[in-house]
N, C-alpha and C positions, 0 to 999 in steps of 0.2 A: 272680388270673392267671385267662388263656379258659382254655381245656380247648386253643387249638392254643397256647399260649404256653405250657404242661402239654409237650403232645406235640413240641413241636419241642425241650424243653432233653431228653424224653426220648433222642429220635432224638441228639446231637448225645453221647450217651454220661451223661449224670447220676443218680444217685438222689433217692427220695424219698421222705419219708413222709406218704401219703392212710389214705384213709376206704375201707373196704373191705365188702362184704355181713359179714360179719362183725365184724374187730377189725380196727386201726388195720395198718395194712400197710407194710409198708420195704418201698418195692423198686428196679424197672428193668427198661425192653426187655430181653426177654427171650434177643434175636439180639443181645447186645452182651455181650462175654466179658467188658473190661475194665469196663466198668456188673457185673459179678456178679463181678467179684474184690469189688471194692468191697463192693457189698454183702455178702459175707464178712468179710472184711476190719474193716467196721465192729460188723459185728455177732460178733468172735473169735467167729469159726467155723469148725469142720475141716469142711473142700473135700468129705470124703467120707461127712457131712449132706448130704442132697438141702435143694432149696427145691423146690419148690411153683411154681405159674402160674396165675396165672385165663388164659379166655378169656372170646370174647365168644358165641360162637353154637355151634351141633352144630357147623358145614362148615368152622368153625376147630379145634374140638378134630377131627375127620375128618380133613384137616390132617397132622396131627403126631402120630394113633398110632389102629391101625382097633376098630372101637369094635365092641362086640358089644350083639346086642340088647336082652340082661338090662340095658346102664349102664340105661339111657334111660328103665324100668322103676325101676330102683334109685331116677335121679332123682330118679323123682315122688312117690314113697314116700316119701322120707324125710326126714321133717320140719325138719330144718334144713341148711343150703347139707353141701356132700356131696363132700369130694376122693378122687376116684379114683384109688390108682398100675394106671397101666395099662406091658405087655412095650414097648418093643421102638418105642420113641420114631425120627420122622426129623425131622431141620431140625432141630433145637437144636442148641445149642453141647457140645459136649464135660464135660465143666463143668458143663452142669445135667441129665446121665444116670445115675444113679446106678449102682455098681463093674455092679451086677446087669441095666445095662442096663433101667433101666425110670425112670419118670417120675409124680410127682403132677400130675393137674391137674385144680382147678375150673369150672364151665364157673358161671360169675356172671350173675348176674340183677339185678345192681346198677347205676345210668344210669353214675350215676359212673365207675365199672373199663370198662363198657363202653365210654363213649365215647374214652374211652384207646384205646383196644385198639383200638378201630377205624379212631385220624384214626392213631397209631403203624403202624399195620396187624400186630399181632404181638401174642405173648400179651404182660403183664403176671406178671411174680416177686414175689410177694406174700411174705411173710415175713413170723409175728411181728414186735413192738418189743422187740427187747431186745439185754443182749448173750449168750450164751447160755449155755445152765444156767441165767438167771432171767428171775423172770417177767415177762412179759409186759406189755408197757407195756394199763392198760384206757383212758386219759384221756393225752390235747398233756398235762397235765403230772406224771404216771409219766414220762415220755421225760427215760432218764438224758443227762444234760448231756454227756460222752461221746458218745455217737449226734447227739445233735443239730450237737455239734463237723464230727462225720464227714460229715456228710448232704452232699446239694447243695441240696435244698432243700423244703418240709412246704409242702403244697396248702392254702390260706384253712380248706379245712374241714375237716381233718384236727385243728384248733385246739377244734372248740364238738364235734368229735365222739364221738358215747358208741357203746358197743358195741352193735349190732345184732345178737347171738347170743356165746355158747361161741364159741370157736373151732372149723370143720368139724370135722366127723364127720371120719375118712381108711377108705377101704376099700383093699388088692388083690381087682385081678382079675383072677384068673391065668387062661392061655390055655388054660383044661381046665376054664374056667367056676364053678373055686369063687370062692368068697370069704371074705377075711379081715382081721374089724376090724383096724385097728392101735389107733386113739381113738374112741372113743366120743365 
């Protein structure tokens, strides 16, 4: 399946399993409410537990949230991929934004993810491939049949994917520039 075919399917509201810069991801176009609802349903995840987004560039990140200068140092200094929880996102479906008006976003350097994001001109939802509260799939063979039955498609590269790192570090960066580690 080509990047263009994947993009067209995402723009038509489909969900996918795909390789990311960390582990296998379950995702969709982050601007599509129906696709987001399907992700929650596939994972059997309460909508009160938010999902994270992948963006391909500083410009796309800055179009969604105000980015404090400290962010760039944190991204540069972190040894593994870093997801940052930001306050007051804009232009996103309400279903993605937490009740406290925050959103977790990772600036990915993964070429595949960047190509998809650029092609659909929107962030990607990225969550682990698992039923909520179960262990995340580390490889295609680990994916629950219940998920494979419900997801719209699996990107070919996901079938041979091996994790590039552990799940990302998650921190929250507050308006007063306090850094709170959520997951190391």
